[in-house]
C-alpha positions as CSV (number, residue, x, y, z in Angstrom):
1,M,3.4,-10.0,26.2
2,P,1.9,-11.1,22.4
3,G,-0.4,-14.4,22.6
4,I,2.4,-15.8,19.5
5,S,5.5,-16.0,19.6
6,I,7.1,-13.4,16.8
7,E,8.3,-15.8,14.2
8,E,4.6,-17.6,14.4
9,A,2.9,-13.6,13.2
10,V,5.4,-13.1,11.0
11,K,4.6,-16.6,9.4
12,K,0.8,-15.5,9.5
13,N,1.3,-12.0,8.1
14,C,2.7,-13.9,4.7
15,Q,0.3,-16.4,4.3
16,A,-2.5,-13.6,5.1
17,V,0.0,-12.0,1.7
18,V,0.1,-14.6,-0.3
19,A,-3.2,-15.2,-0.3
20,G,-3.9,-11.5,-0.6
21,D,-6.7,-11.8,2.9
22,L,-5.9,-7.7,3.0
23,A,-8.0,-7.4,6.7
24,N,-5.3,-9.6,7.9
25,I,-2.3,-8.1,6.1
26,M,-3.8,-4.5,7.6
27,G,-4.7,-5.2,11.2
28,D,-0.8,-5.9,11.5
29,L,0.0,-3.2,10.8
30,T,0.4,0.0,12.5
31,A,-1.8,3.1,12.1
32,D,1.7,4.7,11.0
33,A,2.5,2.0,8.9
34,L,-0.7,1.9,6.7
35,G,-0.7,5.0,6.6
36,N,2.3,6.0,5.0
37,L,2.0,2.5,2.5
38,L,-1.0,3.9,1.5
39,A,1.4,6.9,0.7
40,N,3.0,5.9,-1.3
41,A,0.2,2.9,-3.5
42,R,0.1,3.4,-6.9
43,S,-3.2,4.8,-7.9
44,G,-5.6,3.5,-10.8
45,P,-7.6,0.3,-11.9
46,G,-5.7,-2.8,-11.1
47,T,-6.6,-6.1,-10.1
48,M,-5.6,-8.0,-6.7
49,P,-1.6,-10.0,-8.7
50,A,-1.0,-13.3,-8.4
51,I,1.9,-13.8,-4.9
52,T,2.8,-17.3,-5.0
53,G,4.6,-18.6,-2.1
54,F,7.2,-17.0,0.3
55,S,10.6,-17.4,2.5
56,I,12.4,-15.2,5.7
57,D,16.1,-15.3,4.5
58,R,16.9,-12.6,8.0
59,H,15.5,-11.6,11.3
60,E,17.5,-8.7,13.3
61,E,16.5,-7.8,17.1
62,T,17.7,-4.2,18.0
63,G,15.6,-3.2,22.0
64,G,12.4,-4.2,21.3
65,D,12.7,-4.8,16.8
66,H,12.0,-7.2,15.4
67,T,13.0,-7.0,11.8
68,F,12.5,-9.4,9.0
69,T,13.7,-9.2,5.5
70,V,10.7,-12.0,3.3
71,K,11.3,-12.5,-0.3
72,F,7.4,-13.4,-2.0
73,A,7.5,-15.0,-5.5
74,G,4.6,-14.9,-8.1
75,E,4.4,-12.6,-10.5
76,H,7.6,-10.7,-9.6
77,D,9.2,-10.9,-6.9
78,F,9.7,-8.2,-4.5
79,T,11.0,-8.6,-0.7
80,T,10.0,-6.6,2.3
81,V,11.9,-5.4,5.4
82,A,9.6,-5.2,8.1
83,T,10.2,-3.6,11.4
84,W,7.6,-5.9,14.4
85,R,6.9,-4.4,17.5
86,D,4.5,-6.0,20.6
87,V,2.2,-2.9,20.2
88,S,-0.8,-3.3,23.2
89,G,-0.7,-6.6,23.5
90,A,-0.3,-8.5,20.0
91,W,3.1,-8.5,17.2
92,K,2.6,-5.1,15.0
93,I,4.3,-4.0,12.4
94,A,5.3,-0.4,13.2
95,D,7.5,0.1,9.2
96,L,7.4,-1.8,6.1
97,K,9.9,-1.1,3.4
98,I,9.4,-2.7,-0.9
99,D,11.9,-3.1,-2.9
100,Q,10.2,-1.4,-6.1
101,S,12.6,-2.4,-8.3
102,A,12.5,-6.4,-7.7
103,G,8.7,-6.2,-8.6
104,G,7.6,-4.6,-5.8
105,N,4.5,-3.0,-7.6
106,Q,2.8,-6.6,-6.2
107,L,2.2,-5.3,-2.5
108,S,1.3,-1.9,-3.7
109,E,-1.4,-3.1,-5.8
110,M,-2.2,-4.4,-2.4
111,L,-1.9,-1.9,-1.1
112,R,-3.6,0.4,-3.6
113,L,-7.2,-2.2,-3.2
114,V,-7.2,-1.4,0.3
115,R,-7.3,2.8,-0.2
116,E,-10.3,2.5,-3.3
117,L,-12.5,1.6,-0.4
118,Y,-11.4,3.1,2.4
């Protein structure tokens, strides 16, 4: 059982996104979720996008999975739908979808920067 509530884990992750804290963002992803996101990240040079805030709009629980819909505000607003689960005693994002039509390229840009580092 994780040492913090799922709600705390989600809030900490969202705060990391706003702060541009790539290490903590990536640390919350399972290997599969990270691989899927990096495979879909934009290529080419770029800079860290400015994200100014977030709101957690929905939380649904199905079995051991918790799915959160989060809206991020910044240069372009975007929405994510993240499925979290307890993985070996820690809350991890097992699946993440980004609404690209609403500015989701901001998070993709952050992930592209991570891909360049590895």
